[in-house]
C-alpha positions in Angstrom: 7.6 11.8 -28.3 9.9 14.4 -27.0 9.6 18.5 -27.4 12.2 18.7 -30.3 10.2 16.1 -32.3 6.8 17.9 -31.7 8.3 21.3 -32.6 9.8 20.0 -35.7 6.5 18.2 -36.5 4.5 21.3 -35.7 7.0 23.5 -37.8 6.6 21.1 -41.2 2.8 21.2 -40.8 2.6 25.1 -40.4 5.0 25.3 -43.7 2.9 22.6 -45.5 -0.3 25.1 -44.6 0.9 28.2 -45.4 2.9 27.0 -48.7 -0.3 25.0 -49.8 -2.9 28.3 -49.1 -0.4 30.5 -51.5 -0.4 27.6 -54.4 -4.1 27.4 -54.3 -4.6 31.1 -54.4 -1.9 31.7 -57.2 -3.7 28.6 -58.8 -6.9 30.5 -58.4 -5.8 33.6 -59.6 -3.9 32.3 -62.7 -7.0 30.3 -64.0 -9.4 33.1 -63.7 -11.6 31.2 -61.2 -15.2 33.0 -60.7 -16.8 33.4 -57.4 -19.1 30.1 -56.6 -16.5 28.0 -58.4 -15.3 24.6 -56.4 -12.7 22.5 -56.9 -11.8 19.0 -55.7 -8.6 18.9 -54.1 -6.2 16.1 -52.8 -3.0 15.8 -50.5 -0.7 13.2 -50.7 1.9 13.0 -47.8 4.7 10.4 -47.7 7.2 9.9 -45.2 10.2 8.0 -46.5 11.8 5.6 -44.2 8.6 5.5 -42.2 6.2 3.8 -45.1 3.7 6.3 -44.2 1.3 7.5 -47.1 -1.5 9.4 -46.1 -4.0 11.2 -48.4 -6.5 14.1 -47.7 -9.4 15.1 -50.0 -11.8 18.1 -50.1 -13.9 20.6 -51.4 -12.7 23.9 -52.1 -15.4 26.4 -52.6 -14.9 29.9 -54.0 -16.8 33.0 -52.5 -20.4 33.7 -53.6 -20.7 36.9 -55.7 
């Protein structure tokens, strides 16, 4: 893979990380989440034209009070 590809992929993944964290934080604030609450999370990545679908699941835990 060439440098341009690597740079564009890193830029995309950084955008995904930053905007996803903002969305999660906004959702927690809007829901009135309490310390110690935890949430099942799932992200599905699809790439048109490449027949790629990748799913990541995990648990997001709030700070303990």
